[in-house]
N, C-alpha and C positions, 0 to 999 in steps of 0.2 A: 195452518196459517202461521206466519212468522211471529214468534212470541215478542219480538221487539215492538209489536203494535202497542204494548202496554207502556205507554209513555208517562202517564201520571196516575196517581191514586191519592185522593184527598189532598190534591194540591202539591204533592211531593214528587219531584222528578226522579224517575227510576234510572235512566241512563246517566244523568248528571250526578246523582247521589244527593245526600243531605249531609248536614254538618256532622262531622265526627271529631275525634281527637286529631288535631294537627298541631289528582295526581294522574296520564291515564291512556292506555291503549288497549284495545280489544281486537287484535288482528286475527287471531285464530278462532275457528268456529266450532271445534269439537273438544270434548274432554280429553281426547287422546293427543291433540296437537296444541292446545292452549298452553302457553308457557307457565301460567300460574298453577296448572294442574300436573306439572311434571312429577313423576314418581308418586302419583296420587295414592296408589294402593298401600304405600308404606307409611302414610300419614295417620295420626290418631283420628279415629272416626267413631261415630255412633251410627248404627244401621249398615245396610249393605249397598255397595255401589251399584248403579243401575237405576233406572227410573229418574227420580229427582236427586240431584246432588247439590247441596248447599256448601260451598267451599268458603270458609271464613278465615281471613288473615287478621289475627288479633294480638294485641299487646296486653299482657296481664296488668300493666301499670295504667292502662287507659280507662278513665271513668266512663267514656261513651261505650266502650266494650262491656264494661260492667252493667250498664243500663240495658244493653242488648241481651245480656245473659239473664237479667232479672225479668225483663218485660217480653222478650220475643222467643228466647230459646225454649221455655216450657211448652209453647204452642208448636214449635218445630218438632220437639221430641214427641209430643202427643199425636200430632196430625200427620207427620211425615215419617219419622223414625219408627215409633212404636206401631204405626199403622202399616209398616212394611212397604212404604212407598219410596224409600230412598235413604240417603245418608247425609249426615252433617259432619263435615270434615274440617279440622283445624290445622292451620299453619301459623306458628307463632312469628310475630313480626315486631321486634322491640324497637320502636321508633319514637316513643313518647317520653317517659321519664327514665332516668338512668337505671333505676333498680329493675326495670324490665329486662335488661340485658342479662344479669346473673340469674334472674328468675327463669328466663327462657332456657339458659344453660341447664338449670335444675330440672325444668320440665322435660327436656330431651333425655337427661340422665335417668329420670324417673321412668319415662316411657320405655327406655331400653330394658328396664327391669320388670315393670308391671303396668299394664295399660289401665287397670282400674285405679291404681295409685296415682297415675298421671291425671286422670279425670278428677280425682279427689283434690289433688294439689291445685289444679287449674281453677276449680271452683273456690278453693280456699283463698287463692290470691284475690279473686274478685270480692269475696265475702268480707275479707279483712284488709281491703286495699289501702285504706288510709293509715294502717299501722306499719306499712313497709317503707323502708328507704334503702339506699345502697349499702349502708353500714350494717343493717340488721337482717336483710332479706334471707341470706343463706343460713344464718343461725336459726331464725324462725322457721324456715323451710325444714331444716333438719329435725327440729323439735316436733313439728306437725307430722312429718312422715313417720318418725319413730313411734309417736304416740297414737296415731290414727290409722296407720296402714301397716302392711307386712314388710315394707321396704326399710332398709337401713338408711336413715336420714343423714347420718354423718358421712356415709359413703357417697351419697348423692351430692352433698355439699362439697365434698372433696373433689368429685368429678367436675362439678360446676366451676370451682375455682381454677382447676387445671385445664378446662376446656376439653374434657375428654370426648364429648359428643358435639364438638364445635362444627364438625362437618354437616351434621343434620341441621344445626342452627343456621349455618350459612346457606344451606340448600333452600331453606324457606325464604330467606332474605333475597337470594338470587332469583328465586321464582317470581317474587313480587317485582323486583327490578326488571327482569326480562319481560314481564308483562306490562311494564309501565304503569304500575298501580298507584304510584304516589305514596304519600305518608299520612293519609287521613284515615285513621282506623275507627271502627272495624271496616274492612273492605270485604264485601260479600259477593261472590260470583255464583251465578245460578246456571245450572245445566239441566236439561230435560232430555231423557233418552239419548244421552251422549252428545247432544247439541248445546252449544253455548247459547244462553238466553240473554243475559244482561249482567251488569255489575251495579251494585248499589253501595253507598258509603253511609256509615253512621248507624245509630240505633233505630233502624227502620222497623216498622211494624210487621207482625206476621201477616196481616191482611195484604200488604204490599207484596211480600214474598209469595203468598198463596196465589194471588192473581197473576203474577208474572209466570208462575209455574203451571197455570191453567187449572188450579184447584178450585177456583171460584168463578162462576159465570162462564161465558163463552166468547 
């Protein structure tokens, strides 16, 4: 049965999305052809591709993305990723506050060195979100990486300032634009067994995601 039958859950529109930080076209129908999923295997992810794929476009400066990480991601990790049912994939999309742009450059520079350090930095941005601004984000990033990971934080900050990994940053932005996703983050695309299911916006609940992916009920 077509998963697009899941139009609402607890009064929240799935296809239309809910309020995020502030768009939309879903023309392709598979994970291989959907423009948002271009070069998917090269993106940071938890879990293995196949089965369920939760593709999230997120801005580290977005408070709604932070709420998604606090309230929904733990259940995704437990019930989808750790259960071996699929993957959670991130594409950074700096469209909210200005410090998100250098933070995204730093994330890509970190990912090029060490994937676990990338995830640690990603979580750090959300955990300490209110402490960052455009003037201090790279200095604070360097300190965190040097003190808390095996990555040279100053080298990452230098790369971020110079746009060393700007190609990866722009690829994520282009993927969002090619898919007509708009700029209301987080933007979450759901795929099941390679087939596009739907797109949702905002700090949606795990229940909504689970139902859309056929994890609850029939």
